[in-house]
C-alpha positions as CSV (number, residue, x, y, z in Angstrom):
1,M,-2.8,-183.9,102.1
2,M,-3.5,-180.8,104.1
3,I,-2.2,-177.4,102.9
4,S,-1.8,-174.6,105.4
5,Y,-1.5,-170.9,104.7
6,R,0.4,-168.6,107.0
7,L,2.7,-165.6,107.2
8,M,6.3,-166.2,106.0
9,Q,9.0,-166.6,108.6
10,A,12.8,-166.4,108.1
11,R,13.0,-170.2,108.2
12,D,10.8,-170.3,105.1
13,V,13.3,-168.5,102.9
14,P,15.0,-171.6,101.3
15,G,11.6,-173.1,100.4
16,V,10.3,-169.8,99.0
17,F,13.5,-169.4,97.0
18,K,13.1,-173.0,95.6
19,V,9.5,-172.1,94.5
20,D,10.8,-168.9,92.9
21,Q,13.5,-170.8,91.0
22,A,10.9,-173.3,89.7
23,C,8.4,-170.6,88.6
24,F,10.2,-167.5,87.3
25,I,12.7,-166.6,84.6
26,H,13.8,-163.3,86.2
27,N,14.3,-164.7,89.7
28,W,15.0,-162.9,92.9
29,S,18.0,-164.0,94.9
30,Q,17.8,-165.9,98.2
31,D,19.2,-162.8,99.8
32,S,16.3,-160.8,98.4
33,Y,13.8,-163.0,100.2
34,E,15.9,-162.9,103.4
35,A,15.8,-159.1,103.2
36,E,12.0,-159.3,102.8
37,T,11.7,-161.0,106.2
38,K,13.2,-157.8,107.7
39,N,11.5,-155.3,105.5
40,I,8.8,-153.4,107.5
41,L,6.8,-152.9,104.2
42,S,6.8,-156.6,103.3
43,N,4.0,-159.1,103.9
44,Y,4.3,-162.6,102.6
45,I,1.9,-165.6,102.8
46,V,3.3,-169.1,102.2
47,A,1.4,-172.3,101.3
48,E,2.8,-175.4,102.9
49,A,2.1,-179.1,102.4
50,D,3.7,-181.8,104.5
51,G,6.5,-179.4,105.6
52,E,7.3,-178.2,102.1
53,I,6.6,-174.7,100.8
54,I,4.6,-175.2,97.6
55,G,3.6,-171.5,96.9
56,F,3.8,-168.0,98.2
57,G,2.7,-164.5,97.6
58,G,3.9,-161.2,98.8
59,F,3.1,-157.5,98.8
60,W,4.6,-154.3,100.1
61,Q,2.3,-152.0,102.0
62,V,3.0,-148.4,101.0
63,I,0.7,-146.2,103.1
64,D,-2.8,-147.5,102.1
65,E,-1.8,-149.4,99.0
66,A,-0.6,-153.0,98.6
67,H,1.9,-153.6,95.8
68,I,2.1,-157.3,94.9
69,T,5.8,-158.3,94.5
70,N,5.2,-161.9,93.4
71,I,2.9,-164.9,93.6
72,A,4.1,-168.3,92.7
73,V,2.8,-171.9,93.0
74,L,4.7,-175.0,92.0
75,K,3.5,-176.4,88.7
76,E,2.1,-179.6,90.3
77,Y,-0.2,-177.6,92.6
78,R,-1.5,-175.1,90.0
79,Q,-5.2,-175.3,89.2
80,T,-5.9,-176.7,92.6
81,G,-7.0,-173.6,94.4
82,V,-3.6,-172.9,96.1
83,G,-3.0,-169.6,94.2
84,Q,-6.6,-168.5,95.0
85,K,-6.2,-169.2,98.7
86,I,-2.9,-167.3,98.7
87,I,-4.4,-164.2,97.0
88,N,-7.4,-164.4,99.3
89,A,-5.1,-164.4,102.3
90,M,-3.1,-161.5,100.8
91,L,-6.3,-159.5,100.2
92,A,-7.6,-160.1,103.8
93,L,-4.2,-159.2,105.3
94,A,-4.0,-156.0,103.2
95,L,-7.5,-155.0,104.2
96,A,-6.8,-155.7,107.9
97,K,-3.7,-153.4,107.6
98,G,-5.8,-150.6,106.2
99,C,-5.1,-150.9,102.5
100,V,-7.8,-149.6,100.1
101,G,-6.2,-150.9,96.9
102,M,-3.8,-153.5,95.5
103,T,-1.7,-153.2,92.4
104,L,0.8,-155.3,90.5
105,E,2.7,-155.7,87.2
106,V,2.4,-158.8,85.2
107,R,4.1,-159.8,82.0
108,G,2.0,-158.9,79.1
109,D,2.4,-162.4,77.5
110,N,1.4,-164.2,80.7
111,Q,-2.2,-164.8,79.9
112,P,-2.9,-167.4,82.7
113,A,-1.7,-164.8,85.3
114,I,-3.7,-162.0,83.7
115,N,-6.8,-164.2,83.7
116,F,-6.2,-165.1,87.3
117,Y,-6.0,-161.4,88.3
118,L,-9.1,-160.5,86.2
119,K,-11.0,-163.2,87.9
120,N,-10.0,-161.6,91.2
121,K,-11.4,-158.2,90.3
122,F,-8.2,-156.5,89.1
123,T,-8.4,-154.3,86.0
124,R,-5.9,-153.3,83.4
125,Q,-4.7,-149.8,84.1
126,G,-1.6,-149.3,82.0
127,R,1.5,-150.7,80.5
128,R,5.2,-150.4,81.4
129,K,7.3,-150.8,78.2
130,D,10.2,-153.3,78.4
131,Y,9.6,-153.7,82.1
132,Y,10.8,-157.4,82.0
133,G,13.4,-156.8,79.3
134,A,13.5,-155.8,75.7
135,G,10.1,-156.4,74.2
136,L,8.6,-157.8,77.4
137,D,6.1,-155.2,78.6
138,A,4.3,-155.3,81.9
139,I,0.5,-154.8,82.3
140,I,-0.3,-152.6,85.4
141,M,-3.3,-153.9,87.2
142,W,-5.3,-152.5,90.1
143,R,-8.0,-153.6,92.4
144,Y,-9.8,-151.1,94.5
145,G,-12.0,-152.3,97.4
146,L,-10.4,-155.4,98.9
147,E,-13.5,-156.8,100.6
């Protein structure tokens, strides 16, 4: 099976939303993803296998910083390199658009995601108390230098 990586298009929204629903507790709405296709700050990469969206990642470019909104990969494709290729594409796109850093919030109890970001040269820079709900703090992570 061949997996392709490309910029998200409006026609990808149902597939992206399906991945979101499978991966997240605090989900975005399908309307949110539709709005992202029209948002000038928004940049999304999708991973597609046999016509099906299996993962995606997005960021908002704010001047020269990229703020990751979300990255998700269907469970059956995790630990296969799909997430790594998505973040590599996001980093390359952010660099090409003039970004000098990338940031994100990740649930403090999501150790697999934290490990993924640490492996990709992000560092812990702070905490947002109750960001994901009562008792669910976010870890703020940054990466400077996107090369």
